[in-house]
Every structure is written in C-alpha cells, then in structure tokens.
N, C-alpha and C positions, 0 to 999 in steps of 0.2 A: 555558465559560463557570465552573463550579465551580473551576476551576482561577483561572480569571481574578483571582474575589474571593478567593481562599487568595494569590495574588501581591499582590492587595490589600491586604489586610489586613499582611503583611510589609509591604507601604508604607510603611502607615500606623504600622506598629509598636504594631502594640496586643497587647495580653497577654491571655492567660486572664482571662475577665470582664469584659473591656472593651464596652463596647456598641459594636455595629457600627454605620452609616451601615444607614438603612432602602431598604426594597426600590427606595422610588421615588427615592432618589439611589444608588444602587447601579444601576441601569437609567440612569440620566440618562451617570454618568460614563463606564460601558463602553457606552452607544450601543445598548442597545436593548433589549427591552421587560419590563416589570417581569412578563410572564408566564415568560420566560425567566429573570430571576434567581430567580425561587420556584420552579420545578422546580430551580436550581442548589443553590439553599438548604437542597432538600428533601434531595436527596443528599447536600449536608455535614454535614448533622443529622441521618442513618442514621449517616454514617462517623465520626458524634460529632465533629464538625471545629467544630462551631458549636450553638448553642442558638438555637432560638426562641421564647419568651415571648409567647405570644398575647395580645395589648394593652401591651404594654411591648418589645418589639423586641427583636434578636441582637445576640447577645454569642461575645464570639470561648471556645471552651470549652478544657477543660485540657492543659493540656501534653500528653496522652498519646495526646490530638485532632488537633495541629500539622500540621505540616508537620515532616520531619524528626527524627521522633519514634519510636525504634525500631520502636514497635509500629506503624506503617504500613509501614516501611522501602521509600522513597520510592516506595508509590501516591500517585500526586495530588500531586508536589510542583512548586510554582512552576518555571519555568524547565524544564521537562523535556519 
C-alpha cells in the first residue's frame, strides 16, 4: 500500500509541501480500509516521504524523501 500511495502522489503530480488527500479519501480511491492506509502512511512518514500533521493533514515531504531521489536509491519506487 505504501508503494501505491507513492504512485498516487506521482499521478497527481503533487510537489513537496503539497497537501495530500485525506486517509479516508486515499482509502476510497484505493479500495481499502483507512486502517491499511494509516499503517502505510506511518511507514512513509518514518521513511521521510510524507509528513503527517495531526489535525492538519498529510503533506508530501521534500525532494529527498520522494521517489527517484538519490537518498533512497530506488527503495519503494512506484512501478517496481
């Protein structure tokens, strides 16, 4: 699910600092539960790919945390 969320970010052409869809919206778009999305967001947050701000939403992290950056060397890249 974490890879699918990254792919969704790329498809929406979201940039670092952009607000992402809510967990509920992501769950609906991906046909899964909010619990599954929440766990994937925790993983992506720990990896520095998204930032979760309680009460404010989810945000795309800086370029160093996004797919294709040299820091991650292909780890969890969409399409792999």
